[in-house]
C-alpha positions in Angstrom: 7.7 2.7 2.2 9.4 5.9 3.1 11.7 4.8 5.9 11.8 8.2 7.6 8.0 8.4 7.7 5.8 7.9 10.7 2.1 7.8 11.0 -0.8 6.5 12.9 -1.4 3.7 10.3 2.3 3.1 9.5 4.9 4.3 7.1 3.9 6.2 3.9 4.3 4.4 0.5 7.2 5.6 -1.6 5.4 6.5 -4.8 8.8 7.1 -6.5 9.9 3.5 -5.9 9.4 1.2 -8.9 7.8 -1.4 -6.7 4.9 1.0 -5.9 4.0 1.3 -9.5 4.3 -2.5 -10.0 2.0 -3.2 -7.0 -0.6 -0.8 -8.4 -0.4 -2.4 -11.8 -1.0 -5.8 -10.2 -3.9 -4.5 -8.2 -5.5 -2.9 -11.2 -5.0 -6.0 -13.3 -7.6 -7.8 -11.0 -10.2 -5.1 -11.9 -10.0 -5.8 -15.6 -13.2 -7.2 -16.9 -15.0 -6.2 -13.7 -15.3 -2.6 -12.5 -12.6 -1.2 -14.9 -14.6 0.4 -17.7 -17.8 0.5 -15.7 -19.2 4.0 -16.3 -20.5 4.1 -12.7 -17.0 3.5 -11.3 -15.3 6.9 -11.0 -12.0 5.7 -9.4 -10.1 3.5 -7.1 -8.4 4.0 -3.7 -4.8 2.9 -3.7 -4.9 2.5 0.1 -7.2 3.1 3.0 -6.6 5.8 5.6 -3.1 7.0 4.7 -1.6 9.3 7.3 -0.3 12.3 5.2 0.7 14.4 8.2 1.0 18.2 7.8 2.2 20.0 4.7 5.9 19.3 5.5 5.7 15.8 6.9 6.5 13.8 3.8 9.4 16.1 2.7 11.0 15.8 6.2 10.4 12.0 6.2 12.1 11.8 2.8 15.1 13.7 4.0 15.3 11.5 7.2 15.4 8.4 5.0 18.5 6.5 3.8 20.4 8.0 0.9 19.1 5.4 -1.5 15.4 6.1 -0.8 13.7 6.8 -4.1 11.5 9.6 -2.6 14.6 11.3 -1.1 16.5 11.1 -4.4 13.5 12.6 -6.3 12.9 15.3 -3.7 16.5 16.5 -3.5 16.8 16.4 -7.3 13.7 18.6 -7.5 15.2 21.0 -5.0 18.5 21.2 -6.9 16.6 21.8 -10.2 14.5 24.6 -8.7 17.1 26.2 -6.5 20.5 25.0 -7.7 23.0 22.8 -5.9 24.7 25.3 -3.6 21.5 26.9 -2.5 19.9 23.4 -1.8 23.0 22.3 0.2 22.9 25.6 2.2 19.2 25.4 2.9 19.5 21.7 4.1 22.2 22.8 6.5 24.6 20.1 5.4 26.8 19.2 2.5 25.3 16.9 -0.1 27.9 14.3 0.9 26.6 14.2 4.5 23.1 13.6 3.1 24.3 10.9 0.9 23.1 12.8 -2.2 26.3 14.0 -3.7 25.7 12.6 -7.2 22.0 13.4 -7.5 20.7 14.9 -10.7 17.1 14.8 -12.0 18.2 11.9 -14.4 19.7 9.8 -11.7 16.6 10.2 -9.5 14.6 8.2 -12.0 12.6 11.1 -13.4 10.5 10.4 -16.4 
């Protein structure tokens, strides 16, 4: 879960955390031989009634999270890739060290 997130139904899942992928895999394993492969089944819900918030809610929640939060690591790495380290630090209004993201690179954020 994204620690900095809030929502009517609770915290938002951290899709960058390896445990999220593992839990989806386990859930889908139970569908094998049943609805998986059924031409009438067009998809599955990973959750019910997620609270997404507005267009900035999840990015703000990621930044409010602890420095080891997978979503935070991935988000800051994406910002640094797109805008560069110094511009990202300037826009966030703090040094990367204060954010706990001093050694973040796209590789260390678990990008595939």
